[in-house]
Residue, then its C-alpha position, 0 to 999 in steps of 0.5 A: m500500500t502506498e502513502d497515497d493509498l493509506w491517506w485516502r483509505t484513512l479519509t474514507e474509512g476513518p472517524l472523521l465525518l466528511a461530506l461535499f455538497d454542490n451549490h444546490d445543497r445536494l450531497l455529492r460525496a460522503n465517507a462511511a462515517y458521515r453516512q453512518a451518522w446520518h443513516l444514509a445509504e451508500d449511494a444516497t445523494p439527498v438535498w440538505g432539507q430531505m436529509v435533515e427530515a429523514a434524520r429527524q424521523a430516525g432519531v438522529g441529526p442535530v437537535e437544532t438545525s441552523e442555517r447550513r450556509s454562511r457568508l463566511a468562507e469557513r466557520g466552525h461550530e459545536q452541535a448537539w445531536r438527538d442521539g446524545r452525541r456532540f460534534w464539532w463541524v468545520a464548513q468551507r465553501t468550495p470555488g463552485g459555491g458548494l460546501a465541504l463539511t468536516g466533523v468530529d465526535i467530541s462526546a468524550l471531551s470533558r464538560p459539565r454534566p447535565s444536572t443529576g438529582q432531577l428528572l431530565p427530559t429525553q434530550a438532556g437525559t440522552e446527553l447525560l447518558q452519552t457523557l457517562l458512556a464516554d467517561p471511563a470513571a463511570w464504568p461499569l455502567s448499567v441503566a434501570t428502567l421503570a414503568a411509565g406510571a412510576d412516581p418520579a418524586e418517589l424515585l428521585g428520593r431513592i436514587r443516589g446523588e451520582d445517578g441520573c434519571m430521565r423520562l424516555a420517549d415512551g413515558r418510561l423512567l430510566v435511571m443511570l447507575p454509573a460506577t456500579g458493578p453488576a451485583q450492586a446494580r441488581a440490588l439497586g434495581e430491585r430497591l427502585g422497583a425496576q422492570a429491567l436492568t441493562e448493562a452498558v457495553w463499552g464503545e456503544a452510543a447512548a441511542a444503542l443502549l436506550a434501544r436495548a433498555 
């Protein structure tokens, strides 16, 4: 393999999210990481608006979709996603009026955690869970799910100070149990009246863990 081959393979298969749009906002090219993040098929070339709407329906994509174009030739910004991840994007105009995007997942970077000790809405709770999943100090990590009819006030009075509590989209309550081994997690789950207990897997995203919970 030549140096050029290695360079292009890194761009194509590496962790950076890369995409190129034309001057009509249609996707021309994107690497595997970008397509996976947006849930795009390998040969899909949607326009920006279609892509954002499809991502919203799939539960991914940005929480707040700002205007994609800018008067600046280059700009960078941080963006929160519905699946709990956070990305840093750099957008650069191309000579033909298109746009080149480069993104990197910054979920694992140290940042203040959303408040524990309160019932978090789905988005804030997902972001907290993603932060815990990316924090080695929070492992081992499990989540306990309770029925939609569970009393949030009673539940909050039972959880520990380091635990997080969120309401899922289907109405159930979910408690995050960081730095808790399986045996202790089972005992805590029984005390909380949990319907299910799910152990996190290192490297998985919050959305994947919530899908299993």
